A tleap script that builds the chain and sets N, CA, C and O, in Angstrom:
source leaprc.protein.ff14SB
mol = sequence {
  NGLN VAL GLN PRO VAL GLN SER GLY GLY GLY
  LEU VAL GLN ALA GLY GLY SER LEU ARG LEU
  SER CYS ALA ALA SER GLY ARG THR PHE SER
  SER TYR ALA MET GLY TRP PHE ARG GLN ALA
  PRO GLY LYS GLU ARG GLU PHE VAL ALA GLY
  ILE SER TRP ASN GLY GLY SER THR TYR TYR
  GLY ASP SER VAL LYS GLY ARG PHE THR ILE
  SER ARG ASP ASN ALA LYS ASN THR VAL TYR
  LEU GLN MET ASN SER LEU LYS PRO GLU ASP
  THR ALA VAL TYR TYR CYS ALA ALA ASP LEU
  ILE LYS THR ILE PRO ARG GLY SER TRP GLY
  GLN GLY THR GLN VAL THR VAL SER CSER
}
set mol.1.N position { -7.358 -14.046 -11.877 }
set mol.1.CA position { -7.004 -11.969 -11.865 }
set mol.1.C position { -7.859 -11.519 -10.665 }
set mol.1.O position { -8.876 -11.941 -10.114 }
set mol.2.N position { -6.788 -10.201 -10.448 }
set mol.2.CA position { -6.975 -9.861 -9.203 }
set mol.2.C position { -7.081 -9.585 -9.710 }
set mol.2.O position { -6.982 -10.175 -10.786 }
set mol.3.N position { -7.610 -7.620 -9.558 }
set mol.3.CA position { -8.109 -6.374 -10.174 }
set mol.3.C position { -7.998 -5.386 -7.965 }
set mol.3.O position { -8.606 -5.517 -6.903 }
set mol.4.N position { -6.873 -4.565 -8.488 }
set mol.4.CA position { -7.035 -4.060 -7.420 }
set mol.4.C position { -8.281 -2.762 -7.353 }
set mol.4.O position { -8.620 -2.388 -8.476 }
set mol.5.N position { -8.726 -2.310 -6.609 }
set mol.5.CA position { -9.311 -0.867 -6.984 }
set mol.5.C position { -9.338 0.013 -5.529 }
set mol.5.O position { -9.883 -0.431 -4.519 }
set mol.6.N position { -8.575 1.502 -5.594 }
set mol.6.CA position { -7.944 1.542 -4.250 }
set mol.6.C position { -8.741 2.651 -3.540 }
set mol.6.O position { -9.646 3.114 -4.235 }
set mol.7.N position { -8.614 3.152 -2.379 }
set mol.7.CA position { -9.844 3.775 -1.356 }
set mol.7.C position { -9.322 5.093 -0.573 }
set mol.7.O position { -10.469 5.538 -0.547 }
set mol.8.N position { -8.971 5.568 -0.262 }
set mol.8.CA position { -9.048 6.725 1.312 }
set mol.8.C position { -7.168 8.154 0.574 }
set mol.8.O position { -6.976 8.798 -0.458 }
set mol.9.N position { -6.511 7.983 1.607 }
set mol.9.CA position { -5.843 8.825 0.492 }
set mol.9.C position { -6.644 10.036 1.210 }
set mol.9.O position { -7.746 10.151 1.747 }
set mol.10.N position { -4.760 11.480 0.765 }
set mol.10.CA position { -5.592 13.140 0.687 }
set mol.10.C position { -4.446 13.413 1.002 }
set mol.10.O position { -3.379 12.933 0.619 }
set mol.11.N position { -4.890 14.957 2.398 }
set mol.11.CA position { -3.906 15.759 2.491 }
set mol.11.C position { -4.249 15.599 4.252 }
set mol.11.O position { -5.393 15.384 4.652 }
set mol.12.N position { -3.166 15.731 5.101 }
set mol.12.CA position { -3.053 15.669 6.379 }
set mol.12.C position { -2.029 15.802 6.471 }
set mol.12.O position { -1.192 15.316 5.710 }
set mol.13.N position { -1.704 16.831 7.892 }
set mol.13.CA position { -0.917 17.219 8.594 }
set mol.13.C position { 0.868 16.295 8.910 }
set mol.13.O position { 0.854 15.073 9.052 }
set mol.14.N position { 1.981 16.936 8.965 }
set mol.14.CA position { 2.690 15.919 9.069 }
set mol.14.C position { 2.299 15.344 10.357 }
set mol.14.O position { 1.214 15.598 10.880 }
set mol.15.N position { 3.345 14.424 10.967 }
set mol.15.CA position { 2.542 14.138 12.220 }
set mol.15.C position { 1.477 13.415 12.714 }
set mol.15.O position { 1.419 12.891 13.826 }
set mol.16.N position { 0.092 13.397 11.295 }
set mol.16.CA position { -1.189 12.928 11.054 }
set mol.16.C position { -0.573 11.514 10.707 }
set mol.16.O position { 0.614 11.189 10.754 }
set mol.17.N position { -2.287 10.321 10.146 }
set mol.17.CA position { -2.014 9.647 9.988 }
set mol.17.C position { -3.010 9.418 8.699 }
set mol.17.O position { -3.764 10.360 8.454 }
set mol.18.N position { -3.092 8.205 7.812 }
set mol.18.CA position { -4.018 7.139 6.932 }
set mol.18.C position { -3.797 6.740 6.481 }
set mol.18.O position { -2.741 6.536 5.882 }
set mol.19.N position { -5.820 5.951 6.553 }
set mol.19.CA position { -5.141 4.397 6.540 }
set mol.19.C position { -5.854 4.748 4.780 }
set mol.19.O position { -6.916 5.286 4.465 }
set mol.20.N position { -4.387 3.992 3.654 }
set mol.20.CA position { -5.550 3.480 2.246 }
set mol.20.C position { -6.146 1.458 2.128 }
set mol.20.O position { -5.789 0.407 2.661 }
set mol.21.N position { -7.327 1.940 0.976 }
set mol.21.CA position { -7.751 0.533 1.322 }
set mol.21.C position { -7.417 0.661 -0.019 }
set mol.21.O position { -7.180 1.693 -0.646 }
set mol.22.N position { -7.426 -1.205 -0.626 }
set mol.22.CA position { -7.189 -1.731 -1.995 }
set mol.22.C position { -8.151 -3.315 -1.358 }
set mol.22.O position { -8.084 -4.254 -0.565 }
set mol.23.N position { -9.357 -2.411 -2.862 }
set mol.23.CA position { -10.849 -3.460 -2.428 }
set mol.23.C position { -9.357 -4.568 -3.271 }
set mol.23.O position { -8.483 -3.812 -3.693 }
set mol.24.N position { -9.045 -6.005 -3.509 }
set mol.24.CA position { -9.474 -6.569 -4.552 }
set mol.24.C position { -11.438 -7.533 -5.250 }
set mol.24.O position { -12.366 -8.305 -5.008 }
set mol.25.N position { -10.999 -6.883 -5.881 }
set mol.25.CA position { -12.049 -8.168 -6.640 }
set mol.25.C position { -11.277 -9.698 -7.283 }
set mol.25.O position { -10.059 -9.875 -7.250 }
set mol.26.N position { -12.050 -10.480 -7.722 }
set mol.26.CA position { -11.322 -12.353 -7.793 }
set mol.26.C position { -11.559 -12.770 -7.140 }
set mol.26.O position { -11.945 -12.083 -6.195 }
set mol.27.N position { -11.570 -14.216 -6.980 }
set mol.27.CA position { -12.125 -15.118 -5.881 }
set mol.27.C position { -10.465 -15.904 -5.836 }
set mol.27.O position { -10.333 -16.803 -5.005 }
set mol.28.N position { -9.795 -15.708 -6.325 }
set mol.28.CA position { -8.369 -15.166 -5.742 }
set mol.28.C position { -7.196 -14.718 -4.816 }
set mol.28.O position { -6.120 -15.055 -4.323 }
set mol.29.N position { -7.952 -13.918 -4.894 }
set mol.29.CA position { -7.531 -12.819 -3.850 }
set mol.29.C position { -6.408 -13.817 -3.060 }
set mol.29.O position { -5.286 -14.112 -3.471 }
set mol.30.N position { -7.264 -14.379 -1.408 }
set mol.30.CA position { -6.529 -14.913 -0.566 }
set mol.30.C position { -5.413 -15.513 -0.866 }
set mol.30.O position { -4.797 -15.972 0.096 }
set mol.31.N position { -4.874 -15.680 -2.102 }
set mol.31.CA position { -4.119 -16.626 -2.932 }
set mol.31.C position { -2.054 -15.471 -3.010 }
set mol.31.O position { -0.864 -15.768 -3.117 }
set mol.32.N position { -2.492 -14.819 -2.935 }
set mol.32.CA position { -1.854 -13.637 -3.296 }
set mol.32.C position { -1.331 -12.865 -2.577 }
set mol.32.O position { -2.057 -11.972 -2.138 }
set mol.33.N position { 0.237 -12.880 -2.125 }
set mol.33.CA position { 0.923 -11.547 -1.301 }
set mol.33.C position { 0.601 -10.540 -2.681 }
set mol.33.O position { 0.720 -10.680 -3.898 }
set mol.34.N position { -0.145 -8.827 -1.231 }
set mol.34.CA position { -0.252 -8.099 -2.427 }
set mol.34.C position { 0.878 -6.719 -1.384 }
set mol.34.O position { 1.081 -6.946 -0.192 }
set mol.35.N position { 1.432 -5.508 -2.002 }
set mol.35.CA position { 2.610 -4.699 -1.655 }
set mol.35.C position { 1.512 -3.467 -2.218 }
set mol.35.O position { 0.466 -3.239 -2.826 }
set mol.36.N position { 2.797 -2.832 -1.403 }
set mol.36.CA position { 2.590 -1.206 -1.641 }
set mol.36.C position { 3.424 -0.116 -2.462 }
set mol.36.O position { 4.481 -0.732 -2.605 }
set mol.37.N position { 3.544 0.677 -2.867 }
set mol.37.CA position { 4.325 1.395 -4.223 }
set mol.37.C position { 3.844 2.645 -4.158 }
set mol.37.O position { 2.726 2.715 -4.668 }
set mol.38.N position { 4.393 4.020 -3.580 }
set mol.38.CA position { 4.567 4.353 -4.029 }
set mol.38.C position { 5.164 5.815 -4.819 }
set mol.38.O position { 4.665 6.197 -3.760 }
set mol.39.N position { 5.555 6.658 -5.365 }
set mol.39.CA position { 5.690 7.607 -6.505 }
set mol.39.C position { 5.312 8.553 -6.375 }
set mol.39.O position { 4.178 9.024 -6.459 }
set mol.40.N position { 6.863 9.195 -6.004 }
set mol.40.CA position { 6.917 10.737 -5.781 }
set mol.40.C position { 6.907 11.298 -7.066 }
set mol.40.O position { 7.229 10.643 -8.058 }
set mol.41.N position { 6.566 12.443 -7.106 }
set mol.41.CA position { 6.826 13.277 -8.535 }
set mol.41.C position { 8.237 14.046 -8.403 }
set mol.41.O position { 8.679 14.749 -7.494 }
set mol.42.N position { 8.856 13.603 -9.810 }
set mol.42.CA position { 10.333 13.149 -10.422 }
set mol.42.C position { 11.485 11.735 -9.867 }
set mol.42.O position { 12.638 11.457 -10.198 }
set mol.43.N position { 10.674 11.195 -9.064 }
set mol.43.CA position { 11.545 9.886 -8.775 }
set mol.43.C position { 10.911 8.084 -9.145 }
set mol.43.O position { 9.795 7.759 -9.553 }
set mol.44.N position { 11.594 7.577 -8.956 }
set mol.44.CA position { 10.617 6.314 -9.303 }
set mol.44.C position { 10.218 5.907 -7.795 }
set mol.44.O position { 10.545 6.311 -6.679 }
set mol.45.N position { 8.888 4.378 -8.571 }
set mol.45.CA position { 8.634 4.200 -8.567 }
set mol.45.C position { 9.138 3.337 -7.020 }
set mol.45.O position { 10.050 2.608 -7.410 }
set mol.46.N position { 8.973 3.117 -5.600 }
set mol.46.CA position { 10.120 3.075 -4.456 }
set mol.46.C position { 8.314 1.864 -3.839 }
set mol.46.O position { 7.185 2.344 -3.941 }
set mol.47.N position { 8.551 0.518 -3.328 }
set mol.47.CA position { 8.112 0.125 -2.754 }
set mol.47.C position { 8.325 -0.001 -1.027 }
set mol.47.O position { 9.316 -0.127 -0.308 }
set mol.48.N position { 6.752 0.112 -0.764 }
set mol.48.CA position { 6.935 0.151 0.838 }
set mol.48.C position { 6.278 -0.065 0.883 }
set mol.48.O position { 5.499 0.801 0.488 }
set mol.49.N position { 5.482 -1.597 1.446 }
set mol.49.CA position { 5.698 -2.205 2.199 }
set mol.49.C position { 4.649 -3.917 1.890 }
set mol.49.O position { 3.435 -3.716 1.857 }
set mol.50.N position { 4.985 -5.058 1.739 }
set mol.50.CA position { 3.877 -6.386 1.983 }
set mol.50.C position { 3.855 -7.572 2.376 }
set mol.50.O position { 4.700 -8.175 3.038 }
set mol.51.N position { 2.920 -7.904 1.985 }
set mol.51.CA position { 2.251 -8.594 3.070 }
set mol.51.C position { 2.779 -10.332 2.325 }
set mol.51.O position { 3.600 -10.452 1.417 }
set mol.52.N position { 2.126 -11.362 2.939 }
set mol.52.CA position { 1.569 -12.982 2.255 }
set mol.52.C position { 0.875 -13.132 2.571 }
set mol.52.O position { 0.465 -12.659 3.630 }
set mol.53.N position { 0.195 -14.022 1.727 }
set mol.53.CA position { -0.830 -14.341 1.909 }
set mol.53.C position { -2.218 -14.459 2.903 }
set mol.53.O position { -3.426 -14.259 3.025 }
set mol.54.N position { -1.198 -14.865 3.382 }
set mol.54.CA position { -2.588 -14.510 5.477 }
set mol.54.C position { -2.248 -13.579 5.789 }
set mol.54.O position { -3.101 -13.141 6.562 }
set mol.55.N position { -1.412 -12.857 5.677 }
set mol.55.CA position { -0.701 -11.929 6.514 }
set mol.55.C position { 0.194 -11.978 7.258 }
set mol.55.O position { 0.622 -10.979 7.836 }
set mol.56.N position { 0.776 -13.420 7.435 }
set mol.56.CA position { 1.275 -14.229 7.948 }
set mol.56.C position { 2.582 -13.144 8.540 }
set mol.56.O position { 2.998 -12.904 9.673 }
set mol.57.N position { 2.955 -12.669 7.224 }
set mol.57.CA position { 4.873 -11.848 7.481 }
set mol.57.C position { 4.080 -11.392 6.620 }
set mol.57.O position { 3.347 -11.868 5.753 }
set mol.58.N position { 4.538 -9.650 7.276 }
set mol.58.CA position { 4.744 -8.823 6.693 }
set mol.58.C position { 6.695 -7.527 6.561 }
set mol.58.O position { 7.549 -7.349 7.430 }
set mol.59.N position { 6.625 -7.039 5.295 }
set mol.59.CA position { 7.784 -6.387 4.682 }
set mol.59.C position { 7.872 -5.252 4.543 }
set mol.59.O position { 6.672 -5.042 4.366 }
set mol.60.N position { 8.410 -4.100 4.457 }
set mol.60.CA position { 8.641 -2.483 4.570 }
set mol.60.C position { 10.131 -2.641 3.611 }
set mol.60.O position { 11.109 -3.306 3.270 }
set mol.61.N position { 9.319 -1.389 3.534 }
set mol.61.CA position { 10.972 -0.458 2.905 }
set mol.61.C position { 11.643 0.327 4.471 }
set mol.61.O position { 10.974 0.373 5.504 }
set mol.62.N position { 12.832 0.801 4.372 }
set mol.62.CA position { 13.548 1.591 5.213 }
set mol.62.C position { 13.242 2.488 5.827 }
set mol.62.O position { 13.450 2.695 7.023 }
set mol.63.N position { 12.368 3.535 4.583 }
set mol.63.CA position { 11.790 5.167 5.099 }
set mol.63.C position { 10.554 4.873 6.163 }
set mol.63.O position { 10.308 5.610 7.118 }
set mol.64.N position { 9.487 3.127 5.686 }
set mol.64.CA position { 8.762 3.507 6.278 }
set mol.64.C position { 8.122 2.607 7.492 }
set mol.64.O position { 6.998 2.670 7.991 }
set mol.65.N position { 9.069 1.872 7.747 }
set mol.65.CA position { 9.956 0.734 9.140 }
set mol.65.C position { 9.227 1.432 10.281 }
set mol.65.O position { 9.389 2.621 10.556 }
set mol.66.N position { 8.483 0.673 10.865 }
set mol.66.CA position { 7.941 1.411 12.730 }
set mol.66.C position { 6.635 2.692 12.172 }
set mol.66.O position { 5.588 2.843 12.801 }
set mol.67.N position { 6.813 3.106 11.524 }
set mol.67.CA position { 5.955 4.147 10.743 }
set mol.67.C position { 4.692 3.297 10.295 }
set mol.67.O position { 3.880 3.223 11.216 }
set mol.68.N position { 4.332 2.697 9.250 }
set mol.68.CA position { 3.671 1.964 8.219 }
set mol.68.C position { 3.462 0.248 9.150 }
set mol.68.O position { 4.183 -0.448 9.864 }
set mol.69.N position { 2.031 0.168 8.601 }
set mol.69.CA position { 1.393 -1.351 9.329 }
set mol.69.C position { 0.329 -1.652 8.026 }
set mol.69.O position { -0.700 -1.187 7.536 }
set mol.70.N position { 1.468 -2.941 7.779 }
set mol.70.CA position { 0.364 -2.972 6.047 }
set mol.70.C position { -0.445 -5.147 7.156 }
set mol.70.O position { -0.204 -6.099 7.898 }
set mol.71.N position { -1.396 -4.425 6.263 }
set mol.71.CA position { -2.674 -6.016 6.571 }
set mol.71.C position { -3.563 -5.786 5.529 }
set mol.71.O position { -3.619 -4.937 4.640 }
set mol.72.N position { -4.263 -6.764 5.852 }
set mol.72.CA position { -5.459 -7.555 5.450 }
set mol.72.C position { -7.039 -8.861 5.612 }
set mol.72.O position { -7.245 -9.877 6.276 }
set mol.73.N position { -7.426 -8.464 5.107 }
set mol.73.CA position { -9.174 -8.842 5.539 }
set mol.73.C position { -8.979 -10.175 4.111 }
set mol.73.O position { -8.989 -9.862 2.920 }
set mol.74.N position { -8.820 -11.573 4.612 }
set mol.74.CA position { -8.978 -12.067 3.772 }
set mol.74.C position { -10.664 -12.147 2.792 }
set mol.74.O position { -11.008 -12.227 1.613 }
set mol.75.N position { -11.459 -12.047 4.420 }
set mol.75.CA position { -12.675 -12.526 4.350 }
set mol.75.C position { -13.642 -11.022 2.784 }
set mol.75.O position { -14.436 -11.113 1.848 }
set mol.76.N position { -12.639 -9.647 3.632 }
set mol.76.CA position { -13.161 -8.639 2.914 }
set mol.76.C position { -12.326 -8.433 1.351 }
set mol.76.O position { -12.554 -7.327 0.862 }
set mol.77.N position { -11.547 -9.191 0.643 }
set mol.77.CA position { -10.823 -9.480 -0.228 }
set mol.77.C position { -10.200 -7.325 -0.105 }
set mol.77.O position { -10.184 -6.451 -0.971 }
set mol.78.N position { -9.759 -7.304 1.585 }
set mol.78.CA position { -8.640 -6.126 0.942 }
set mol.78.C position { -7.479 -6.244 1.977 }
set mol.78.O position { -7.335 -6.914 3.000 }
set mol.79.N position { -6.686 -5.313 1.300 }
set mol.79.CA position { -5.889 -4.676 2.055 }
set mol.79.C position { -5.542 -3.919 1.679 }
set mol.79.O position { -5.338 -3.620 0.502 }
set mol.80.N position { -5.217 -2.878 3.511 }
set mol.80.CA position { -4.737 -1.963 3.831 }
set mol.80.C position { -3.357 -1.298 4.503 }
set mol.80.O position { -2.880 -1.705 5.562 }
set mol.81.N position { -2.815 -0.238 3.734 }
set mol.81.CA position { -1.697 0.029 4.247 }
set mol.81.C position { -2.527 2.124 5.604 }
set mol.81.O position { -3.131 3.194 5.537 }
set mol.82.N position { -1.551 0.853 6.782 }
set mol.82.CA position { -2.204 2.360 7.956 }
set mol.82.C position { -0.803 3.611 8.292 }
set mol.82.O position { 0.027 3.559 9.200 }
set mol.83.N position { -0.926 4.498 7.370 }
set mol.83.CA position { 0.154 5.703 8.309 }
set mol.83.C position { 0.448 6.082 9.149 }
set mol.83.O position { -0.334 7.018 9.314 }
set mol.84.N position { 0.947 6.067 9.764 }
set mol.84.CA position { 1.460 7.448 10.633 }
set mol.84.C position { 1.930 8.193 11.326 }
set mol.84.O position { 2.507 7.132 11.563 }
set mol.85.N position { 2.317 8.947 11.940 }
set mol.85.CA position { 3.748 10.138 12.194 }
set mol.85.C position { 3.999 10.572 10.559 }
set mol.85.O position { 5.151 10.816 10.201 }
set mol.86.N position { 3.176 10.635 9.846 }
set mol.86.CA position { 3.429 10.928 8.575 }
set mol.86.C position { 4.069 12.048 8.011 }
set mol.86.O position { 3.417 13.085 7.891 }
set mol.87.N position { 5.482 11.990 7.570 }
set mol.87.CA position { 5.954 12.747 6.713 }
set mol.87.C position { 6.547 14.047 5.357 }
set mol.87.O position { 7.423 13.745 4.546 }
set mol.88.N position { 5.878 15.399 5.371 }
set mol.88.CA position { 6.231 15.922 4.039 }
set mol.88.C position { 7.077 14.705 3.221 }
set mol.88.O position { 6.555 14.620 2.109 }
set mol.89.N position { 8.067 13.833 3.331 }
set mol.89.CA position { 8.677 12.910 1.934 }
set mol.89.C position { 7.934 11.812 2.484 }
set mol.89.O position { 8.562 10.757 2.395 }
set mol.90.N position { 6.937 11.720 2.961 }
set mol.90.CA position { 6.043 11.112 2.414 }
set mol.90.C position { 4.194 10.902 1.460 }
set mol.90.O position { 3.247 10.117 1.402 }
set mol.91.N position { 4.864 12.793 0.652 }
set mol.91.CA position { 3.884 13.121 -0.151 }
set mol.91.C position { 4.488 12.293 -1.601 }
set mol.91.O position { 5.633 12.252 -2.053 }
set mol.92.N position { 2.918 11.530 -2.211 }
set mol.92.CA position { 3.787 10.982 -3.141 }
set mol.92.C position { 2.117 9.911 -3.553 }
set mol.92.O position { 1.118 9.702 -2.865 }
set mol.93.N position { 2.460 9.505 -4.826 }
set mol.93.CA position { 1.250 9.053 -5.492 }
set mol.93.C position { 1.259 6.954 -5.200 }
set mol.93.O position { 1.931 6.141 -5.836 }
set mol.94.N position { 0.221 6.656 -3.994 }
set mol.94.CA position { 0.995 5.544 -3.638 }
set mol.94.C position { -0.037 3.936 -4.550 }
set mol.94.O position { -1.156 3.607 -4.944 }
set mol.95.N position { 0.894 3.617 -4.471 }
set mol.95.CA position { -0.452 2.357 -5.833 }
set mol.95.C position { -0.215 1.433 -4.765 }
set mol.95.O position { 0.588 1.429 -3.832 }
set mol.96.N position { -1.557 0.270 -5.324 }
set mol.96.CA position { -1.815 -0.758 -3.852 }
set mol.96.C position { -1.191 -1.869 -5.641 }
set mol.96.O position { -1.470 -1.486 -6.777 }
set mol.97.N position { -0.663 -2.709 -5.437 }
set mol.97.CA position { -0.239 -4.215 -6.532 }
set mol.97.C position { -0.596 -5.111 -6.532 }
set mol.97.O position { -0.648 -5.376 -5.331 }
set mol.98.N position { -1.025 -6.113 -7.167 }
set mol.98.CA position { -1.501 -8.001 -6.364 }
set mol.98.C position { -0.116 -8.408 -6.262 }
set mol.98.O position { 0.968 -7.838 -6.137 }
set mol.99.N position { -0.702 -10.057 -6.397 }
set mol.99.CA position { 0.603 -11.159 -6.163 }
set mol.99.C position { 2.207 -10.545 -6.538 }
set mol.99.O position { 2.551 -10.103 -7.634 }
set mol.100.N position { 3.367 -10.698 -4.858 }
set mol.100.CA position { 4.435 -10.042 -5.070 }
set mol.100.C position { 5.433 -11.021 -4.910 }
set mol.100.O position { 5.075 -12.054 -4.346 }
set mol.101.N position { 6.566 -10.936 -5.265 }
set mol.101.CA position { 7.326 -11.981 -5.016 }
set mol.101.C position { 8.347 -10.887 -5.447 }
set mol.101.O position { 8.637 -10.125 -6.370 }
set mol.102.N position { 8.906 -11.509 -3.512 }
set mol.102.CA position { 9.136 -10.883 -2.243 }
set mol.102.C position { 8.984 -9.182 -2.333 }
set mol.102.O position { 8.216 -8.731 -1.484 }
set mol.103.N position { 9.633 -8.138 -3.280 }
set mol.103.CA position { 8.892 -6.956 -3.634 }
set mol.103.C position { 8.590 -6.625 -5.098 }
set mol.103.O position { 8.144 -5.561 -5.528 }
set mol.104.N position { 8.768 -7.232 -5.476 }
set mol.104.CA position { 8.471 -7.573 -7.471 }
set mol.104.C position { 6.942 -7.630 -7.573 }
set mol.104.O position { 6.333 -8.540 -7.010 }
set mol.105.N position { 6.362 -6.766 -8.214 }
set mol.105.CA position { 4.467 -7.240 -8.515 }
set mol.105.C position { 4.636 -7.499 -9.827 }
set mol.105.O position { 5.132 -6.909 -10.788 }
set mol.106.N position { 3.662 -9.371 -9.464 }
set mol.106.CA position { 3.579 -9.474 -10.469 }
set mol.106.C position { 2.050 -8.678 -11.942 }
set mol.106.O position { 2.015 -8.221 -13.084 }
set mol.107.N position { 1.107 -9.007 -10.779 }
set mol.107.CA position { 0.119 -8.755 -11.521 }
set mol.107.C position { -0.122 -7.620 -11.868 }
set mol.107.O position { 0.625 -7.075 -12.681 }
set mol.108.N position { -1.364 -6.878 -11.280 }
set mol.108.CA position { -2.927 -5.693 -11.872 }
set mol.108.C position { -1.617 -4.254 -10.871 }
set mol.108.O position { -0.859 -4.144 -9.906 }
set mol.109.N position { -1.681 -4.168 -11.003 }
set mol.109.CA position { -1.707 -2.115 -10.335 }
set mol.109.C position { -3.196 -1.864 -9.697 }
set mol.109.O position { -4.044 -2.228 -10.512 }
set mol.110.N position { -3.576 -1.528 -8.904 }
set mol.110.CA position { -4.435 -0.283 -8.411 }
set mol.110.C position { -4.355 0.898 -8.470 }
set mol.110.O position { -3.348 1.490 -8.081 }
set mol.111.N position { -5.640 1.641 -9.084 }
set mol.111.CA position { -5.262 3.229 -10.002 }
set mol.111.C position { -4.150 4.125 -9.228 }
set mol.111.O position { -3.505 4.777 -10.049 }
set mol.112.N position { -3.774 4.328 -8.009 }
set mol.112.CA position { -2.874 5.361 -7.375 }
set mol.112.C position { -4.054 6.209 -7.012 }
set mol.112.O position { -5.065 6.296 -7.707 }
set mol.113.N position { -3.831 6.909 -5.724 }
set mol.113.CA position { -3.927 7.715 -4.825 }
set mol.113.C position { -2.895 8.279 -4.175 }
set mol.113.O position { -1.806 7.889 -3.754 }
set mol.114.N position { -3.577 9.432 -4.195 }
set mol.114.CA position { -2.658 11.135 -3.707 }
set mol.114.C position { -1.830 10.515 -2.332 }
set mol.114.O position { -2.120 9.355 -2.038 }
set mol.115.N position { -1.189 10.960 -1.787 }
set mol.115.CA position { -1.338 10.846 -0.251 }
set mol.115.C position { -0.647 12.395 -0.302 }
set mol.115.O position { -0.055 12.232 -1.369 }
set mol.116.N position { -0.393 13.411 -0.011 }
set mol.116.CA position { -0.135 15.321 0.633 }
set mol.116.C position { 0.088 14.260 2.030 }
set mol.116.O position { -0.471 13.269 2.498 }
set mol.117.N position { 1.221 15.105 2.345 }
set mol.117.CA position { 1.408 14.960 3.910 }
set mol.117.C position { 1.903 16.968 3.487 }
set mol.117.O position { 2.484 17.230 2.433 }
set mol.118.N position { 1.511 18.133 4.554 }
set mol.118.CA position { 1.663 19.018 4.963 }
set mol.118.C position { 2.792 19.633 5.674 }
set mol.118.O position { 2.939 19.344 6.862 }
set mol.119.N position { 3.486 20.319 5.190 }
set mol.119.CA position { 4.654 20.195 6.818 }
set mol.119.C position { 4.839 22.074 8.073 }
set mol.119.O position { 5.538 22.073 9.087 }
savepdb mol mol.pdb
quit
């Protein structure tokens, strides 16, 4: 079982960058695809990005393609989300999730971290 613990996030101006981290406990971290989701107030949770168990495959939601990059370091049991060219509409609570099948998480969720982009 992999339990994600998130860090990063905060307040940034439009056009700026932030990096989120998700450190997962458990010896089987490198066996799982991992992903990021987000939920803005009054909206449904949205898929942001996913990465295969070895980092060889990455995929993104349409709204973040070309701006966000997901990566992982299995030696550190950590997955990252680098967010560039941030927009006010990226404001949301971001969640890390374990054990993705395409865009469907089957494992545990991180605690969530707020990202706020000011205009």
